[in-house]
C-alpha positions in Angstrom: -12.2 -11.1 -18.6 -10.2 -8.3 -19.6 -6.3 -8.2 -19.3 -5.6 -7.0 -15.7 -2.4 -5.7 -14.3 -1.2 -7.7 -11.1 0.0 -5.1 -8.3 1.1 -6.0 -4.4 2.0 -3.9 -1.5 2.3 -3.5 2.2 0.5 -2.5 5.1 2.7 -1.7 7.6 1.9 -0.7 10.9 3.9 0.3 13.5 4.3 -0.2 17.7 2.0 2.9 18.2 -0.9 1.6 15.7 0.2 4.3 13.0 0.4 2.8 9.1 2.3 3.8 6.3 1.0 5.8 3.5 2.2 6.8 0.3 1.0 9.7 -1.4 1.0 9.9 -5.2 2.2 11.9 -7.5 1.2 10.5 -11.2 -1.2 12.8 -12.7 -4.4 10.8 -12.6 -4.5 10.2 -9.2 -2.1 12.9 -7.6 -2.5 13.7 -3.9 -4.6 10.4 -3.3 -2.9 8.4 -0.2 -2.5 4.6 -0.8 -0.3 1.6 0.3 3.2 1.2 -0.7 2.6 -0.7 -3.9 3.2 -1.1 -7.5 3.0 -3.6 -10.3 5.0 -6.9 -10.7 7.9 -7.3 -13.0 8.3 -10.4 -15.0 9.1 -13.2 -13.2 8.6 -11.9 -10.0 5.8 -13.5 -7.4 3.5 -11.6 -5.6 5.5 -11.4 -2.8 8.7 -10.8 -3.9 7.4 -7.6 -6.0 5.4 -6.5 -2.5 8.7 -6.3 -0.9 10.9 -4.5 -3.7 7.6 -1.4 -4.0 8.2 -1.0 -0.2 12.0 -0.4 -0.8 11.3 1.4 -3.5 8.8 3.9 -2.3 10.1 4.2 1.3 13.2 3.4 1.2 12.6 0.9 4.0 13.7 -2.8 4.6 10.4 -4.9 5.0 9.5 -8.4 6.0 6.3 -9.9 5.0 4.7 -11.3 8.4 2.1 -13.0 5.6 3.4 -15.1 2.9 -0.4 -15.1 1.3 -1.6 -11.9 0.5 -4.6 -11.1 3.4 -6.4 -8.4 0.8 -7.5 -8.9 -3.0 -9.7 -6.9 -5.0 -10.2 -4.6 -7.8 -8.3 -1.7 -6.5 -9.2 1.9 -9.0 -12.4 0.9 -10.7 -10.8 3.4 -13.5 -8.2 1.1 -14.0 -7.9 -3.3 -14.9 -5.6 -3.3 -11.6 -6.1 -5.9 -9.0 -4.2 -5.4 -5.8 -2.9 -8.1 -3.4 -1.6 -6.5 -0.3 0.2 -8.1 2.5 0.6 -7.6 6.4 4.8 -6.6 6.8 6.8 -4.8 9.6 10.0 -3.0 8.8 12.9 -4.1 9.8 15.5 -1.7 8.3 16.2 1.7 6.5 15.0 5.1 7.1 11.6 6.7 5.9 12.3 8.7 2.1 10.3 8.9 -0.2 10.8 7.9 -4.3 10.3 11.3 -5.4 9.9 10.5 -9.1 6.9 8.7 -7.8 5.4 10.4 -4.7 5.1 13.5 -3.3 5.0 12.3 0.6 5.4 9.2 3.1 4.0 9.2 6.2 2.8 7.7 9.5 -1.3 8.9 10.3 -3.9 6.9 13.1 -6.3 4.9 12.2 -8.6 7.6 12.5 -6.7 10.4 10.6 -6.7 8.0 7.4 -10.7 7.7 7.7 -10.5 11.0 7.9 -8.7 11.1 4.5 -11.3 8.7 3.4 -14.0 10.8 4.2 -12.4 13.9 2.3 -11.6 12.1 -0.9 -7.9 11.8 -0.5 -7.3 8.5 -0.1 -7.1 5.9 -3.6 -9.9 3.9 -2.6 -11.7 1.7 -0.5 -9.2 -0.5 0.2 -7.3 1.3 1.8 -9.1 1.3 4.4 -11.3 -1.9 4.0 -7.3 -3.3 5.4 -7.4 -1.3 7.7 -10.8 -2.9 9.1 -9.2 -6.2 8.8 -6.3 -5.3 10.3 -7.5 -3.9 13.1 -10.5 -6.7 13.5 -7.5 -9.3 14.1 -8.3 -10.5 10.6 -5.1 -10.2 8.7 
């Protein structure tokens, strides 16, 4: 197995049933919507990375509601990244986005995200798979 890059992120769902996605700015994924997520830093746990990335990308303080990730899989088939997603809730902060890495952050309904996926505007199938797990009560 080739070396893999560990990625941790959060799935945030608000009281209205909407999910928070971030819009990527990097050239290879420009304009695609994804979960707030990023690579682990040296010595960091998956949980620590998920909380840190949420803060860096959205300016929101989050608390993980699952101690263990609920989704683990290869993300973008063009990369060697393995993504680990945790359910989380917002505990503080004002939503903004990390201007040097992201174009936007927004809350979407599940149906809006499914439409984005149909149009090829999500970063990968894991975006919908995670929503399906949450909506089915499996995460």
